[in-house]
C-alpha positions as CSV (number, residue, x, y, z in Angstrom):
1,M,-7.7,11.2,16.7
2,E,-5.7,10.2,19.7
3,N,-7.3,6.9,20.0
4,L,-6.7,5.6,16.4
5,T,-4.2,3.3,15.2
6,K,-2.2,5.9,12.9
7,I,0.8,4.9,10.8
8,L,2.9,7.8,9.4
9,P,5.5,7.7,6.5
10,T,8.2,7.5,9.1
11,D,6.8,4.5,11.0
12,D,7.8,1.0,10.6
13,G,5.1,-0.9,8.7
14,Y,4.2,2.1,6.4
15,D,5.2,0.3,3.2
16,E,3.5,-2.9,4.3
17,A,0.4,-1.2,5.1
18,R,0.0,1.0,2.1
19,I,0.9,-1.5,-0.6
20,G,-1.3,-4.5,-0.2
21,F,-1.5,-7.2,-2.8
22,Q,-0.9,-5.1,-5.7
23,L,2.9,-4.4,-5.7
24,S,3.0,-2.4,-8.9
25,H,0.9,0.4,-7.6
26,G,0.6,1.6,-4.2
27,H,-0.9,4.7,-2.0
28,R,1.5,7.1,-0.6
29,P,-0.6,8.8,2.1
30,G,0.3,11.3,4.5
31,L,-1.5,9.3,7.0
32,I,-2.9,5.7,7.4
33,V,-5.6,4.8,9.8
34,D,-5.7,1.2,10.7
35,A,-9.4,1.1,11.6
36,A,-10.9,-1.4,14.0
37,S,-14.3,0.1,14.3
38,I,-17.0,2.4,12.5
39,R,-15.9,5.0,15.2
40,D,-12.4,4.8,13.7
41,V,-13.8,5.3,10.1
42,R,-15.9,8.1,11.2
43,E,-13.1,10.0,13.1
44,A,-10.7,9.3,10.0
45,V,-13.2,10.8,7.6
46,R,-13.8,13.9,9.6
47,H,-10.1,14.4,10.2
48,A,-9.6,14.3,6.4
49,A,-12.5,16.5,5.7
50,A,-11.3,19.4,8.1
51,H,-8.0,19.3,6.6
52,G,-9.0,19.1,3.0
53,H,-7.4,15.8,2.4
54,G,-8.6,13.1,-0.1
55,V,-9.7,9.7,1.2
56,A,-8.5,6.2,0.1
57,V,-9.8,3.1,1.4
58,Q,-7.9,-0.2,1.2
59,N,-8.7,-4.0,2.4
60,T,-6.5,-6.5,0.4
61,G,-5.5,-3.9,-2.2
62,H,-6.1,-6.3,-5.2
63,G,-7.7,-3.6,-7.4
64,M,-5.7,-0.5,-6.7
65,P,-7.3,2.3,-8.5
66,I,-5.0,5.3,-8.2
67,G,-2.5,6.2,-5.5
68,S,-3.1,8.7,-2.8
69,D,-0.5,11.3,-2.3
70,G,-0.6,13.1,0.9
71,G,-4.3,12.0,1.7
72,V,-5.6,9.7,4.2
73,L,-5.7,5.9,3.7
74,I,-8.4,4.1,5.7
75,L,-7.5,0.4,6.1
76,T,-10.4,-1.8,6.8
77,R,-8.6,-5.1,7.2
78,R,-9.2,-5.4,11.1
79,M,-13.1,-5.1,10.5
80,D,-13.7,-8.5,9.4
81,G,-16.9,-10.1,10.7
82,V,-19.5,-12.1,9.0
83,R,-22.9,-13.2,10.1
84,I,-25.4,-15.5,8.1
85,D,-29.0,-15.5,8.6
86,P,-29.9,-18.9,6.9
87,V,-33.7,-18.1,7.2
88,A,-33.6,-15.1,5.3
89,R,-30.7,-16.2,2.9
90,T,-28.3,-13.2,3.8
91,A,-24.9,-12.4,5.0
92,R,-23.9,-9.3,6.8
93,I,-20.3,-8.7,5.7
94,E,-17.8,-6.2,7.4
95,A,-15.5,-4.0,5.2
96,G,-12.5,-6.1,5.8
97,T,-13.9,-9.4,5.3
98,R,-12.5,-11.7,2.4
99,W,-14.5,-14.1,0.3
100,G,-13.0,-17.1,1.7
101,A,-14.7,-16.3,5.1
102,V,-18.0,-15.6,3.7
103,V,-18.0,-18.8,1.6
104,E,-17.1,-20.9,4.5
105,A,-19.7,-19.3,6.7
106,A,-22.6,-19.7,4.1
107,G,-21.4,-23.2,3.2
108,E,-22.3,-24.3,6.8
109,H,-26.0,-23.6,5.7
110,G,-26.0,-25.0,2.2
111,L,-25.8,-21.6,0.9
112,A,-23.2,-19.5,-1.4
113,P,-22.6,-15.9,-2.0
114,L,-21.9,-14.3,-5.4
115,S,-18.3,-14.6,-4.8
116,G,-15.4,-14.3,-7.2
117,S,-12.7,-16.8,-8.1
118,T,-10.3,-15.7,-5.5
119,P,-11.0,-16.4,-1.8
120,H,-8.5,-13.6,-0.4
121,V,-10.2,-10.8,-2.2
122,G,-12.1,-8.3,-0.3
123,A,-16.0,-9.1,-0.5
124,V,-17.4,-5.5,-0.1
125,S,-15.4,-3.5,-2.7
126,Y,-15.9,-6.4,-5.1
127,T,-19.7,-6.4,-4.6
128,L,-19.8,-2.6,-4.7
129,G,-17.9,-2.6,-8.0
130,G,-20.4,-5.1,-9.7
131,G,-18.8,-8.4,-9.4
132,I,-18.6,-11.1,-12.1
133,G,-18.1,-14.3,-10.2
134,L,-18.2,-18.2,-10.4
135,L,-22.0,-18.2,-10.5
136,A,-22.4,-15.0,-12.8
137,R,-24.4,-16.6,-15.6
138,A,-26.7,-18.4,-13.3
139,Y,-27.3,-15.6,-10.8
140,G,-26.0,-12.1,-12.2
141,F,-23.8,-9.8,-10.8
142,A,-22.7,-9.6,-7.1
143,A,-24.3,-6.1,-6.9
144,D,-27.6,-7.4,-7.9
145,H,-27.9,-9.3,-4.7
146,L,-27.0,-6.3,-2.5
147,R,-29.5,-5.8,0.1
148,S,-28.2,-2.8,2.4
149,V,-25.0,-0.7,2.8
150,E,-23.7,0.7,6.1
151,V,-21.7,3.6,4.9
152,V,-19.8,6.7,6.4
153,T,-20.5,9.8,4.1
154,A,-18.3,12.7,3.7
155,D,-19.7,14.3,6.6
156,G,-18.8,11.5,8.7
157,A,-22.0,10.3,9.5
158,L,-23.1,6.6,9.4
159,R,-26.1,5.7,7.4
160,T,-27.8,2.6,6.5
161,V,-29.2,2.6,3.0
162,R,-31.3,0.3,1.2
163,P,-33.1,-0.3,-2.4
164,G,-35.1,2.9,-3.1
165,D,-32.4,5.3,-1.6
166,D,-30.4,7.3,-4.4
167,L,-27.2,6.7,-2.4
168,F,-27.9,2.9,-2.3
169,W,-28.3,2.8,-6.0
170,A,-25.1,4.8,-6.6
171,L,-23.0,2.5,-4.2
172,S,-24.4,-0.7,-6.0
173,G,-21.8,-0.2,-8.9
174,G,-20.2,3.1,-8.1
175,R,-17.9,1.5,-5.6
176,G,-15.8,3.7,-3.3
177,A,-16.7,7.0,-4.9
178,F,-19.5,8.0,-2.5
179,G,-18.3,6.9,1.0
180,V,-16.5,4.2,3.1
181,A,-18.7,1.2,3.2
182,T,-18.3,-0.3,6.7
183,A,-20.7,-3.4,6.1
184,I,-23.0,-4.6,3.5
185,E,-25.8,-7.2,3.5
186,V,-26.2,-9.5,0.4
187,G,-28.5,-12.2,-0.5
188,L,-27.3,-15.8,-0.6
189,V,-28.2,-18.4,-3.2
190,P,-29.1,-22.0,-2.6
191,V,-25.8,-23.6,-4.1
192,A,-24.0,-26.1,-1.9
193,E,-22.4,-28.0,-4.7
194,L,-21.7,-27.6,-8.4
195,F,-20.0,-29.4,-11.3
196,G,-17.0,-27.8,-11.8
197,G,-13.2,-27.7,-12.0
198,A,-10.4,-27.1,-14.5
199,L,-9.2,-28.3,-17.9
200,Y,-5.8,-27.7,-18.9
201,Y,-4.2,-27.8,-22.6
202,D,-0.7,-27.6,-24.1
203,A,0.4,-24.5,-25.8
204,G,0.4,-26.4,-29.1
205,D,-3.2,-27.0,-28.8
206,V,-4.3,-23.5,-27.8
207,P,-5.6,-22.3,-31.1
208,E,-7.9,-25.3,-31.4
209,V,-8.8,-25.1,-27.7
210,L,-9.8,-21.2,-28.0
211,G,-11.7,-21.8,-31.2
212,T,-13.4,-24.9,-29.6
213,Y,-14.2,-22.7,-26.7
214,L,-15.7,-19.9,-28.6
215,E,-18.0,-21.9,-30.5
216,W,-18.8,-24.1,-27.5
217,S,-19.8,-21.1,-25.4
218,R,-22.5,-19.7,-27.9
219,A,-25.1,-22.3,-27.0
220,L,-24.9,-22.9,-23.2
221,P,-27.5,-22.8,-20.5
222,D,-27.5,-20.0,-18.0
223,A,-26.4,-22.4,-15.5
224,M,-23.0,-22.8,-17.1
225,T,-20.5,-20.3,-16.1
226,S,-17.0,-20.5,-17.6
227,S,-13.9,-18.7,-18.8
228,V,-10.5,-19.6,-20.4
229,A,-7.1,-18.3,-19.6
230,L,-3.9,-18.7,-21.4
231,V,-0.9,-18.9,-18.7
232,P,2.8,-19.0,-19.0
233,F,3.3,-21.2,-16.0
234,P,6.9,-20.8,-14.4
235,D,9.1,-23.7,-14.0
236,V,9.1,-23.6,-10.1
237,P,8.2,-25.7,-7.3
238,G,4.6,-25.3,-6.3
239,V,3.4,-25.5,-10.1
240,P,1.9,-28.9,-10.8
241,E,4.4,-31.2,-12.7
242,P,2.1,-31.5,-15.8
243,L,2.1,-27.8,-16.1
244,R,5.5,-26.6,-15.0
245,G,7.2,-24.4,-17.6
246,R,4.6,-24.7,-20.1
247,H,2.1,-22.2,-21.7
248,A,-1.1,-23.8,-21.1
249,A,-4.7,-22.8,-21.8
250,H,-6.9,-23.1,-18.7
251,V,-10.6,-23.7,-19.0
252,R,-12.7,-23.0,-15.8
253,I,-16.0,-24.7,-15.4
254,A,-18.7,-24.0,-13.0
255,F,-22.1,-25.5,-13.4
256,T,-25.0,-25.5,-11.2
257,G,-27.3,-28.0,-12.8
258,P,-27.1,-31.7,-12.5
259,A,-23.8,-33.2,-13.0
260,E,-24.8,-35.6,-15.6
261,E,-25.8,-32.7,-17.7
262,G,-22.6,-31.1,-17.0
263,E,-20.6,-34.1,-18.3
264,E,-22.7,-33.8,-21.3
265,L,-22.0,-30.3,-22.0
266,V,-18.2,-30.4,-21.5
267,A,-17.8,-33.3,-23.9
268,P,-16.8,-31.1,-26.7
269,L,-14.0,-29.8,-24.6
270,R,-12.9,-33.2,-23.4
271,A,-12.8,-34.4,-26.8
272,L,-9.3,-32.4,-27.0
273,P,-6.1,-33.8,-25.5
274,R,-5.7,-32.5,-21.9
275,L,-2.8,-32.2,-19.6
276,V,-4.9,-32.0,-16.5
277,D,-8.7,-32.7,-16.0
278,T,-10.2,-31.9,-12.4
279,L,-13.9,-31.7,-13.4
280,R,-15.9,-33.1,-10.7
281,V,-18.8,-32.5,-8.3
282,L,-17.3,-30.2,-5.7
283,P,-18.7,-28.4,-2.6
284,Y,-18.9,-24.6,-3.2
285,T,-16.6,-24.3,-0.3
286,D,-14.0,-25.8,-2.7
287,S,-14.8,-23.6,-5.5
288,A,-11.6,-21.5,-5.1
289,T,-9.8,-24.7,-6.8
290,I,-11.4,-23.9,-10.3
291,H,-9.5,-20.9,-11.0
292,N,-6.6,-21.8,-8.4
293,D,-5.2,-18.0,-8.4
294,P,-1.9,-17.3,-6.8
295,P,-2.3,-16.1,-3.1
296,F,0.8,-14.1,-2.8
297,P,1.2,-10.4,-3.7
298,M,2.7,-9.6,-7.0
299,A,3.3,-6.7,-9.5
300,Y,0.8,-6.8,-12.5
301,H,-0.6,-4.5,-15.2
302,G,-3.7,-5.3,-17.0
303,S,-6.0,-4.2,-19.9
304,H,-9.5,-5.4,-20.6
305,A,-12.6,-4.8,-22.8
306,V,-16.3,-5.8,-22.5
307,L,-17.4,-7.0,-25.9
308,R,-20.7,-7.4,-27.8
309,D,-19.1,-10.4,-29.6
310,L,-15.9,-12.3,-30.2
311,T,-14.6,-13.4,-33.4
312,P,-12.0,-16.1,-34.5
313,T,-10.0,-13.3,-36.2
314,M,-9.6,-11.4,-32.9
315,I,-8.5,-14.3,-31.0
316,R,-5.8,-15.2,-33.8
317,D,-4.5,-11.6,-33.7
318,V,-4.4,-11.6,-29.8
319,L,-2.4,-15.0,-30.0
320,A,0.0,-13.4,-32.4
321,L,0.5,-10.7,-30.0
322,I,0.8,-12.4,-26.5
323,G,0.3,-15.9,-27.0
324,P,2.8,-18.9,-27.0
325,G,6.0,-18.0,-29.0
326,S,5.3,-14.3,-29.0
327,P,7.8,-11.8,-28.3
328,D,5.8,-10.5,-25.1
329,P,3.9,-13.6,-23.9
330,A,1.3,-12.6,-21.1
331,V,-1.8,-13.8,-19.2
332,M,-5.1,-13.6,-21.4
333,E,-8.5,-14.5,-20.3
334,I,-11.9,-14.8,-21.9
335,R,-14.9,-15.0,-19.7
336,H,-18.3,-15.8,-21.2
337,L,-20.8,-13.3,-20.1
338,G,-24.6,-13.2,-20.7
339,G,-27.4,-15.4,-19.0
340,A,-28.4,-13.7,-15.7
341,L,-25.7,-10.9,-16.2
342,S,-27.9,-9.7,-19.2
343,V,-31.0,-9.2,-16.7
344,P,-31.8,-5.6,-16.0
345,A,-31.5,-4.5,-12.3
346,D,-31.7,-1.0,-10.4
347,N,-28.2,-0.3,-10.1
348,P,-25.7,1.5,-12.4
349,V,-23.4,-1.7,-13.4
350,G,-23.1,-1.4,-17.1
351,H,-22.8,-3.3,-20.3
352,R,-25.4,-6.1,-19.6
353,D,-25.8,-6.9,-23.2
354,A,-22.2,-7.9,-23.6
355,A,-21.3,-11.4,-24.6
356,Y,-17.7,-11.7,-23.6
357,F,-15.0,-10.0,-21.5
358,F,-11.4,-10.2,-22.8
359,S,-8.3,-9.2,-20.6
360,M,-4.6,-9.3,-20.6
361,I,-2.3,-9.1,-17.6
362,S,1.6,-8.6,-17.7
363,Q,4.1,-8.5,-15.0
364,A,6.4,-6.0,-17.2
365,R,4.8,-2.7,-18.0
366,L,4.1,-3.3,-21.8
367,G,2.2,-0.4,-22.6
368,P,2.5,-0.5,-26.5
369,V,1.6,-4.2,-26.3
370,H,-1.4,-3.5,-24.0
371,A,-2.5,-0.6,-26.6
372,R,-2.5,-2.9,-29.5
373,F,-4.3,-5.6,-27.5
374,L,-7.2,-3.0,-27.0
375,D,-6.9,-2.1,-30.6
376,V,-7.6,-5.6,-31.8
377,L,-10.7,-5.8,-29.6
378,A,-12.0,-2.3,-30.5
379,P,-14.4,-3.2,-33.1
380,E,-16.7,-5.3,-30.8
381,T,-15.8,-3.2,-27.6
382,V,-18.6,-1.6,-25.7
383,G,-17.0,-0.4,-22.6
384,V,-15.1,-1.9,-19.4
385,H,-16.0,-3.2,-15.9
386,L,-15.3,-1.2,-12.8
387,N,-13.5,-3.8,-10.9
388,F,-11.1,-4.6,-13.7
389,L,-9.5,-1.0,-13.7
390,Y,-6.5,-0.6,-11.5
391,G,-3.2,1.2,-11.8
392,E,-2.7,3.4,-14.9
393,N,-5.9,2.3,-16.6
394,A,-8.1,3.5,-13.8
395,T,-8.4,6.8,-15.5
396,E,-11.5,9.1,-15.1
397,R,-12.2,8.4,-18.8
398,N,-12.2,4.6,-18.4
399,V,-14.4,4.9,-15.2
400,E,-17.0,6.7,-17.2
401,R,-16.9,3.9,-19.9
402,A,-17.9,1.4,-17.2
403,F,-21.5,3.0,-17.1
404,S,-24.2,4.0,-19.6
405,P,-24.3,7.8,-20.4
406,A,-27.3,8.3,-18.4
407,D,-26.2,6.4,-15.5
408,F,-22.9,8.2,-15.3
409,A,-24.6,11.6,-15.3
410,R,-26.9,10.3,-12.5
411,L,-24.0,9.2,-10.5
412,R,-22.2,12.7,-11.0
413,E,-25.5,14.4,-9.7
414,L,-25.4,12.2,-6.8
415,K,-21.9,12.8,-6.2
416,A,-22.6,16.4,-5.9
417,V,-25.3,15.8,-3.4
418,H,-23.4,13.3,-1.2
419,D,-19.7,14.3,-1.8
420,P,-19.6,18.0,-3.3
421,D,-16.1,18.5,-2.3
422,D,-14.9,15.3,-3.8
423,L,-13.5,13.8,-0.5
424,F,-13.5,10.3,-2.1
425,R,-11.3,11.0,-4.9
426,Y,-8.6,8.4,-4.3
427,T,-10.8,5.6,-6.0
428,H,-12.5,4.9,-9.2
429,R,-13.0,8.8,-9.4
430,I,-16.5,10.2,-10.4
431,R,-16.3,13.9,-10.0
432,P,-19.4,16.0,-8.9
433,A,-21.6,17.5,-11.5
434,R,-21.8,20.8,-9.4
435,G,-19.8,22.3,-6.7
436,Q,-15.9,22.3,-6.0
437,E,-13.7,19.6,-7.6
438,Q,-10.5,19.0,-6.1
439,E,-7.6,18.0,-8.0
């Protein structure tokens, strides 16, 4: 351990290293290892195992599952290489790489990864957790395009696993519960540009916009991936003038078909009065402008549900709870699922038959409001998705709800084989079916 970059609770930079993007939740480990290589990761894992410490892993800290208390936190932020094979249409992505770097590198060859909406999110953890991105309805989950994983397991060994290996299956949706992924290889898709952008609507039009969006989304081709968010924009510099201080609906569009067809498809949405309309043909390297997510760290609390269907009554009740004019306004988002997301794949990513994803995010800790939000959605709820479980909602019960019962049982059995002492427990926790279970 003497050659590792170690950060202790008494050291300068400890708080900056442990918190990451998510300011509401943070690890408080006894030791932070700022890894620069696979060797560093292996040494850190061996040290943790030898001393009975749990292991947490962090790149950007967007989806903080639970905090470690006295364990070892491995930072992967310095392991940020990406290599594109344009002939094989693959990318090798190191553990600390963010999506923006992968998008830019792939774009030089007219290719795109199954990236998310935000370029500053870590690509590896996102992919291993499933990944519902900008091209989701056209190409499926990011995990469906995983080709191999280089992973340090609980014994400190480095393994490269591929389809057909039980550990590969577990990692392709089980995220960090089975080891520290130091690199992954993913397939890329031939998307150099798309028809996409954003449509913004004023608060007074929100009920009509959401009703129109719901009906519009029910008959779309798989090439159209879309979502709608309701956002209370602050009245501060940096927010575009038409949106500043408004509670606006934000429809996001990513269509991989011909632009002419895209124009025809969005006509019902454009028939409503708009504050901003940025729909255009854009290179995939500019795709982050569709969602335009804030790049700076913040505190937030989230709840979500994966739904078999969504009804106008549910939307009405959610608007009354957290919409414009409500006592506790919050960000809400509806994502249209289906399409290629419903195609079976040999991994444990669950709820492929779901039609919609519905979430709320609040800066304040509004526990009762989040509970009522989930109660509204309960009649159509089939489960959750792992990548959207963070903070207080990343409970073991919720982790189980991200998978089918059979797949979760298999994950626990594989956990007993590859991590029987539950070393990797400061994550979306999956306890081993047999053997010692650490608290």
